[in-house]
C-alpha distance (Angstrom), angle and dihedral (degrees) to the residues before:
residue distance angle dihedral
M1 . . .
I2 3.79 . .
L3 3.79 112.6 .
V4 3.80 95.0 -179.8
T5 3.77 122.3 33.9
P6 3.80 116.9 -122.5
A7 3.82 89.2 -115.1
A8 3.80 92.0 53.5
A9 3.81 91.1 45.4
R10 3.81 90.8 50.8
E11 3.80 91.1 48.8
G12 3.80 90.7 50.9
M13 3.80 92.6 48.2
L14 3.79 91.8 49.8
K15 3.81 92.1 47.5
A16 3.81 88.3 51.9
G17 3.81 89.1 56.5
M18 3.80 101.3 -100.4
P19 3.80 112.4 149.5
P20 3.83 112.5 -110.1
L21 3.81 92.0 -119.3
H22 3.81 91.0 56.8
A23 3.81 93.7 45.1
D24 3.79 91.2 50.6
A25 3.81 92.1 47.4
L26 3.80 91.6 50.2
L27 3.79 91.6 49.0
E28 3.81 90.1 50.0
L29 3.80 90.3 50.9
M30 3.80 92.1 49.9
A31 3.81 90.8 48.3
R32 3.79 89.2 54.4
V33 3.81 91.1 49.0
R34 3.82 90.9 50.4
A35 3.81 89.2 49.6
G36 3.81 90.4 55.9
Q37 3.79 96.2 -110.5
A38 3.83 91.5 129.4
A39 3.80 94.8 51.2
T40 3.79 97.0 96.8
V41 3.79 112.8 111.9
M42 3.79 111.7 -143.7
T43 3.80 128.7 -157.8
T44 3.81 94.2 -144.1
V45 3.82 96.6 115.0
A46 3.78 92.9 49.6
D47 3.80 91.4 43.7
V48 3.81 92.4 52.5
L49 3.81 101.4 35.4
G50 3.77 99.9 31.6
K51 3.81 91.6 -126.4
P52 3.79 132.9 77.4
A53 3.78 123.5 -90.7
R54 3.78 118.0 -101.6
T55 3.76 127.8 -134.1
F56 3.78 120.3 -104.9
D57 3.81 88.4 -114.9
A58 3.81 90.5 57.0
W59 3.80 91.0 49.2
V60 3.81 91.8 49.9
H61 3.79 91.2 48.6
D62 3.81 90.8 52.8
H63 3.83 94.0 46.0
V64 3.80 104.3 34.1
A65 3.81 92.4 113.3
A66 3.82 90.5 63.3
F67 3.81 89.2 63.5
R68 3.79 98.7 48.7
């Protein structure tokens, strides 16, 4: 579901002062995400650290006190 069209998002980014090149790159990235091109799960974290990656929610839960 797209709540804001890419054209409207680009217009908003430009009005906020984002350079056109950056706005276009961000829109391209988001189009790729919507198309499923970012859905591949990699093992890089586990390969490097020797333990599995954690979710962002788990990280927040473990570090919430730092933000209070």
